[in-house]
N, C-alpha and C positions, 0 to 999 in steps of 0.2 A: 854389606856394610852400608849404613845410611849416613847421609851427610847432615849432621845436626849442628845448629848454631846456638850459641849461648844467648839466652834472653827469654822473654815470655812465650808461652805457648800460643797466645792470641797475638797475631802479628799486627793488629790494628792499634795495639797499646804502645804508643811511641814513648810515653812518659814513664815507662817501667823503670828504666835506669835512674831517672831523677827521683822516683819514689824510694828506690833502694838506697841511693846516696843520702836522701833526707832521713831515712830510717837509721842509717849508720851514724849520721851526724847527731841525731837525738840520742841514740844509744850511748855514744861516746860522751856527750854532754852530761847525760844522767850519771854516767860512771864518774866523771870528773867532779861533779857537784856532790856526789855521794861519798867521796873519800873523807876520811877523818880530817878534822880541822888542823891538827898538829902537822900533818904531812903537807898540807897546803901552805901553812904559814912558813914552814921550813923552806919549801921551794921558792916561795915569794921572797924571803930574805936573801936567798942565794942570788936572785936576779937583780936586786937593787944594789946601788952603790953604798959603801959603808956610811957616807955622810947622810944619806937619806934614811938609813935604818936606825940612826941614833935615836934612842928613846929619851924623853925628858925625865929627870929624876923626880921622885915623888915629893921631895922637900921643897921644890920650887926654887932651886938655886939659880936657875936660868931666868927667873922673872925679875923685872924691874921692881923697885920698892913701891911705886905707885900702882903697878899691876897687882902686887901682893895685897896691898891695902884694899884695892877695889874688889879683889876676889874674896877677901875675908868679909867685906861689907855685903857683897852679894850673897854669900853663904849664910850670913846672919839673917838677912832679909828673907831668904828662901825658907830657912828653918822656922822663923817666926810665922810666916804665912802658912806653912804646913801644919804647925801646931794649932794655929787658929782654925784652920779648915777642919782638922780632926776633932778639935774640941767641939765645934759646932755640930759636926756629924754625930759625935757621941751624945751630945745633949738632945739632938733631934731623935735619935734612936731610942734613948731612954725615956723621953717624953711620950713617944708613941706607945711604948710598951707599958708605961704606968697609967696612961689615960684609958687604955682599953682593958686593962687587967684588973 
């Protein structure tokens, strides 16, 4: 019967156990990140206090009147800017295609 110790076959490799632990850490991190989102969100909600988990309603009932007006104004400005951007893009694309064709 031989006396065998756990570890690397090359005794000069002192960092063997550190590399094994690092491999196990990366493996478990990859598993945790690869789980479906719904399972992660459910477990996250279980860990938080109920006051932290409360989600704002979609109608904006929690907003102040001035916040609601500012939000509407910002949305209108953003919409106008996007329409202008896409109108210019469409004009530029059609001008290129008609000039060369």
